[in-house]
C-alpha positions as CSV (number, residue, x, y, z in Angstrom):
1,M,19.0,5.7,18.3
2,Q,15.6,4.5,19.3
3,A,14.0,1.5,17.6
4,I,11.1,-0.9,18.0
5,R,12.2,-4.5,18.2
6,C,10.3,-7.7,17.8
7,V,12.0,-10.4,20.0
8,S,9.2,-13.0,19.8
9,Y,6.3,-13.5,17.4
10,G,3.0,-12.5,18.9
11,A,0.8,-9.4,19.7
12,P,2.2,-6.0,18.7
13,S,1.8,-5.0,22.3
14,D,4.8,-7.2,23.0
15,L,7.1,-5.1,20.9
16,K,10.0,-3.3,22.7
17,L,11.1,0.3,22.3
18,E,14.8,0.2,22.9
19,E,18.0,2.2,22.6
20,M,20.3,0.7,19.9
21,D,23.6,1.6,18.3
22,D,23.5,3.5,15.0
23,P,24.1,1.3,11.9
24,S,27.3,1.7,9.8
25,P,27.1,1.5,6.0
26,R,28.7,-1.4,4.2
27,K,30.0,-1.2,0.7
28,G,27.4,0.3,-1.6
29,E,25.1,1.3,1.2
30,V,23.9,4.6,2.7
31,V,22.6,5.4,6.2
32,I,19.2,7.1,6.2
33,E,18.2,9.2,9.2
34,T,14.5,8.2,9.4
35,E,11.9,11.0,9.2
36,A,8.9,8.7,8.7
37,A,8.1,5.0,8.3
38,G,5.0,3.6,6.6
39,L,3.3,0.5,8.0
40,G,1.1,-2.0,6.3
41,Y,-0.9,-5.2,7.0
42,V,2.0,-7.4,6.1
43,D,4.2,-5.7,8.7
44,A,1.7,-6.6,11.3
45,L,1.6,-10.2,10.0
46,F,5.5,-10.3,10.3
47,V,5.2,-9.4,14.0
48,A,2.5,-12.0,14.6
49,G,4.6,-14.6,12.8
50,T,1.6,-15.5,10.6
51,Y,2.9,-14.3,7.2
52,Q,3.9,-17.0,4.7
53,V,7.5,-16.0,5.2
54,K,8.9,-15.5,8.7
55,L,11.5,-12.9,9.5
56,P,14.3,-14.3,11.7
57,L,14.1,-13.1,15.3
58,P,14.9,-10.5,16.6
59,F,14.1,-7.9,14.0
60,I,13.0,-4.3,13.6
61,P,9.6,-4.1,11.9
62,G,8.7,-1.7,9.1
63,S,9.4,-1.9,5.4
64,E,8.9,1.6,4.0
65,V,11.1,4.5,5.1
66,A,11.7,8.2,4.2
67,G,14.5,10.4,5.4
68,K,17.8,12.1,4.8
69,V,21.0,10.3,3.8
70,V,23.6,11.0,6.5
71,A,26.4,8.6,5.8
72,L,27.9,6.8,2.7
73,G,29.5,3.4,2.5
74,E,32.4,2.7,0.1
75,G,31.2,3.0,-3.5
76,A,27.9,4.8,-2.7
77,P,27.3,7.9,-4.9
78,D,28.5,11.1,-3.3
79,A,25.5,12.9,-4.8
80,L,23.2,11.1,-2.3
81,M,24.8,12.7,0.7
82,G,22.2,14.9,2.4
83,K,19.4,14.1,0.0
84,R,15.8,13.3,0.9
85,V,15.0,9.7,-0.2
86,M,12.4,7.0,0.2
87,A,13.2,3.3,0.1
88,L,11.9,-0.2,0.7
89,S,13.4,-2.8,3.0
90,P,12.1,-6.2,4.3
91,R,12.6,-4.8,7.8
92,G,14.2,-2.0,9.9
93,A,12.1,1.1,9.2
94,L,11.0,1.5,12.8
95,A,14.4,2.8,13.8
96,G,16.0,6.2,14.0
97,K,18.5,5.2,11.3
98,I,18.7,2.4,8.8
99,A,21.4,1.2,6.4
100,L,20.2,0.3,2.9
101,P,21.7,-0.2,-0.5
102,A,22.2,3.1,-2.3
103,A,20.5,1.6,-5.4
104,S,17.3,1.2,-3.5
105,C,17.0,4.9,-2.7
106,I,14.5,7.0,-4.6
107,P,14.6,10.8,-4.6
108,V,11.7,12.4,-2.8
109,P,9.9,15.2,-4.9
110,D,10.3,18.7,-3.4
111,R,6.6,19.1,-2.8
112,M,6.2,15.7,-1.1
113,S,6.4,15.4,2.7
114,A,8.4,12.7,4.5
115,E,5.1,11.2,5.8
116,A,3.7,11.0,2.3
117,A,6.9,9.5,0.9
118,A,7.0,6.8,3.7
119,G,3.6,5.4,2.7
120,F,3.9,5.9,-1.0
121,I,5.9,3.2,-2.8
122,V,4.1,0.0,-2.3
123,S,0.5,1.2,-2.4
124,Y,0.8,3.6,-5.3
125,C,3.1,1.5,-7.4
126,T,0.8,-1.5,-6.9
127,A,-2.2,0.6,-7.9
128,L,-0.6,2.0,-11.1
129,Y,0.9,-1.4,-12.1
130,G,-2.5,-3.0,-11.4
131,F,-4.6,-0.6,-13.4
132,E,-2.2,0.2,-16.2
133,T,-0.3,-3.1,-16.8
134,C,-2.7,-5.7,-15.5
135,G,-6.1,-4.1,-15.9
136,H,-5.6,-1.9,-19.0
137,L,-7.8,0.7,-17.4
138,R,-9.3,3.3,-19.8
139,E,-10.6,6.8,-19.2
140,G,-14.3,6.8,-18.4
141,E,-14.4,3.2,-17.1
142,T,-15.9,2.3,-13.7
143,V,-13.8,0.8,-11.0
144,L,-15.1,-1.0,-7.9
145,V,-12.5,-0.8,-5.1
146,L,-13.0,-3.2,-2.2
147,G,-11.5,-2.4,1.2
148,A,-11.4,1.2,0.0
149,A,-10.6,2.9,3.3
150,G,-7.3,1.0,3.8
151,G,-3.9,2.2,2.6
152,V,-4.1,0.0,-0.5
153,G,-7.7,1.1,-1.3
154,M,-7.0,4.8,-0.8
155,A,-4.1,4.7,-3.2
156,A,-6.3,2.8,-5.7
157,I,-8.9,5.5,-5.5
158,D,-6.3,8.2,-6.0
159,V,-4.6,6.5,-9.0
160,A,-7.9,5.5,-10.7
161,K,-9.2,9.0,-10.5
162,A,-5.9,10.3,-12.0
163,M,-6.4,7.9,-14.9
164,G,-9.9,9.3,-15.6
165,A,-12.0,6.5,-14.1
166,R,-15.2,6.7,-12.1
167,V,-14.7,5.0,-8.7
168,I,-17.1,3.2,-6.5
169,A,-15.6,2.6,-3.0
170,A,-16.8,-0.4,-0.9
171,A,-16.1,-0.2,2.8
172,S,-17.6,-1.7,6.0
173,T,-18.5,1.4,8.1
174,G,-19.8,4.9,7.7
175,E,-16.6,6.4,8.9
176,K,-14.6,4.4,6.3
177,R,-17.0,5.2,3.5
178,A,-16.7,8.9,4.4
179,A,-12.9,8.7,4.3
180,A,-13.1,7.0,0.9
181,K,-15.4,9.7,-0.4
182,A,-13.1,12.4,0.9
183,R,-10.3,10.7,-1.0
184,G,-12.1,11.2,-4.2
185,A,-14.4,8.2,-4.7
186,D,-17.5,9.2,-6.8
187,F,-19.8,6.8,-4.9
188,T,-19.6,4.5,-1.8
189,L,-21.4,1.4,-0.7
190,D,-21.5,-0.9,2.3
191,Y,-20.3,-4.3,1.2
192,T,-21.2,-6.0,4.5
193,N,-24.8,-5.7,3.5
194,P,-25.8,-9.1,2.0
195,E,-27.7,-7.2,-0.8
196,W,-24.9,-4.8,-1.5
197,R,-24.8,-5.7,-5.2
198,K,-28.2,-4.1,-5.6
199,E,-26.7,-0.8,-4.6
200,L,-24.5,-1.0,-7.7
201,E,-27.4,-0.9,-10.1
202,P,-28.3,2.8,-9.8
203,L,-24.7,3.8,-9.7
204,T,-23.7,2.0,-12.9
205,G,-26.8,2.5,-14.9
206,R,-27.4,-1.3,-14.7
207,R,-24.3,-1.9,-16.8
208,D,-22.1,-3.2,-14.0
209,V,-18.4,-2.3,-13.4
210,D,-15.4,-2.6,-15.7
211,L,-12.7,-3.4,-13.1
212,V,-12.7,-4.7,-9.6
213,Y,-9.6,-3.8,-7.4
214,D,-9.6,-6.5,-4.8
215,P,-7.2,-6.5,-1.8
216,V,-9.7,-8.2,0.4
217,G,-10.6,-11.7,-0.8
218,G,-12.8,-13.8,1.4
219,D,-16.6,-13.9,0.7
220,F,-16.5,-10.5,-1.1
221,S,-14.6,-11.6,-4.2
222,E,-17.2,-13.8,-5.8
223,A,-19.9,-11.2,-5.4
224,A,-17.6,-8.5,-6.8
225,L,-16.7,-10.7,-9.8
226,R,-20.4,-11.3,-10.5
227,S,-20.7,-7.5,-10.7
228,L,-18.3,-7.2,-13.6
229,A,-19.6,-6.2,-17.1
230,P,-18.8,-8.6,-19.9
231,G,-15.1,-8.2,-20.7
232,G,-14.4,-6.8,-17.3
233,R,-11.2,-7.4,-15.3
234,H,-11.0,-8.6,-11.7
235,L,-7.6,-7.6,-10.2
236,V,-6.5,-9.8,-7.3
237,V,-4.3,-7.7,-5.0
238,G,-4.5,-9.5,-1.7
239,F,-6.5,-11.3,1.0
240,A,-6.9,-9.0,3.9
241,A,-10.1,-10.8,4.9
242,G,-7.9,-13.8,5.7
243,A,-9.6,-16.4,3.4
244,I,-8.5,-17.1,-0.1
245,P,-11.7,-17.4,-2.2
246,K,-12.6,-20.2,-4.5
247,I,-14.1,-18.7,-7.6
248,P,-16.3,-20.8,-9.9
249,L,-14.5,-20.5,-13.2
250,N,-17.8,-20.8,-15.1
251,L,-18.3,-17.1,-14.1
252,A,-15.2,-16.1,-16.0
253,L,-16.5,-18.0,-19.0
254,L,-20.0,-16.6,-18.9
255,K,-18.8,-13.0,-18.2
256,R,-16.0,-13.3,-20.7
257,C,-14.0,-11.6,-18.0
258,S,-10.4,-11.8,-16.8
259,I,-9.1,-12.6,-13.3
260,V,-5.6,-11.1,-13.1
261,G,-3.1,-11.4,-10.3
262,V,-1.5,-8.0,-9.3
263,D,1.9,-8.9,-7.6
264,W,3.9,-5.7,-8.0
265,G,6.7,-7.1,-5.8
266,G,7.1,-10.2,-7.9
267,Y,7.0,-8.0,-11.1
268,I,9.8,-5.7,-10.0
269,R,11.9,-8.6,-8.7
270,A,11.7,-10.1,-12.2
271,N,11.9,-6.8,-14.1
272,S,13.5,-4.2,-11.8
273,A,14.0,-1.6,-14.6
274,D,10.3,-1.7,-15.4
275,N,9.5,0.0,-12.2
276,I,11.2,3.2,-13.3
277,P,8.4,4.3,-15.7
278,L,5.9,3.7,-12.9
279,L,7.8,5.9,-10.5
280,K,8.3,8.6,-13.1
281,T,4.6,8.7,-13.9
282,L,3.6,8.8,-10.2
283,T,6.1,11.5,-9.2
284,A,5.1,13.6,-12.2
285,W,1.5,13.3,-11.1
286,I,2.5,14.5,-7.6
287,E,4.2,17.5,-9.1
288,Q,1.1,18.2,-11.2
289,G,-1.2,17.8,-8.2
290,R,-3.1,14.9,-9.9
291,I,-2.5,12.6,-6.9
292,D,-2.2,13.4,-3.2
293,P,-0.4,10.6,-1.2
294,E,-0.5,12.5,2.1
295,P,-1.5,10.0,4.9
296,A,-4.7,10.4,6.8
297,A,-2.8,10.3,10.1
298,S,0.7,10.0,11.5
299,F,1.8,8.7,14.9
300,P,4.9,8.9,17.2
301,L,7.3,5.9,17.4
302,A,6.0,4.8,20.8
303,Q,2.5,4.3,19.3
304,A,3.7,1.9,16.5
305,P,2.5,-1.2,18.4
306,M,-1.0,0.3,18.6
307,V,-0.9,1.1,14.9
308,L,0.1,-2.4,14.0
309,Q,-2.7,-3.8,16.1
310,R,-5.2,-1.6,14.4
311,L,-3.9,-2.9,11.1
312,L,-4.5,-6.5,12.2
313,D,-8.0,-5.6,13.4
314,R,-8.7,-3.8,10.1
315,Q,-9.5,-0.6,12.0
316,S,-7.0,1.7,10.3
317,L,-8.1,4.4,7.9
318,G,-5.7,5.0,5.0
319,K,-2.0,4.3,5.2
320,P,-0.6,4.7,8.8
321,V,2.7,6.4,9.1
322,I,5.1,6.7,12.0
323,R,6.8,10.1,12.4
324,F,10.2,10.5,14.0
325,H,10.2,14.3,14.5
326,S,7.4,16.4,15.9
């Protein structure tokens, strides 16, 4: 099989496309023939060696995979053989085949493509967990999504609209704002403009926003929090800008607002069964056509290093997916 390997931390351009032996399933595992692999900002940080946890070298990058089960290890359910599944793994998705625990495999809905499934789990489960469990989003409320044109932001737009919210998408370029608008955002704004908060006034009727979905951090977070209506909720999703903001807590006091951490990964590690209702809701919404997780673009395996570099440079639109079959 072909696979992308990281043999030393550094630039994605240093990654190697190699021929490797197919994996064999161990007890309780299945082998998935990869049809598509989703990539995210964290995958790029793993390759650079700058994430807070370092993967031991060498490793195959990629943490989201979709494909068909082609082999079963001892004890793996027979019913999985030949099934289309999606799964998460700390590494290994950028390979023609991957061995994973059978328990981590999630059936792919019939109307969902492999490309959509490969980029679905992390972004969409994080969005629904953030809005439903952490933010208590109600129909008719207004959500401000920062970094709206990235994979995390696009999923947030899709989920917030499915929940009946009005969405304002903040992004740094005209191309990104157009992509967010095409995804379903009601309004867009340029949050690189120092006076961007003034753009909110005519969009919200001067009542500010109810929720902020913030995967960006840096200098944008405080301005976004200042844009909350009294009783609003600021959802902290990540720090793609690189800097962790230091928020004056008197703002939370004066706004009577909440600052809530959205760590879906930590949540399911502590309460794995609680993710089942999230997935049931999301897959039902796919079947009903309420959300559309199809990626904006997909790329062949050989272009994975370029895709990872674009993620590091914050140039990617939507969730990038690597396809394994033309």
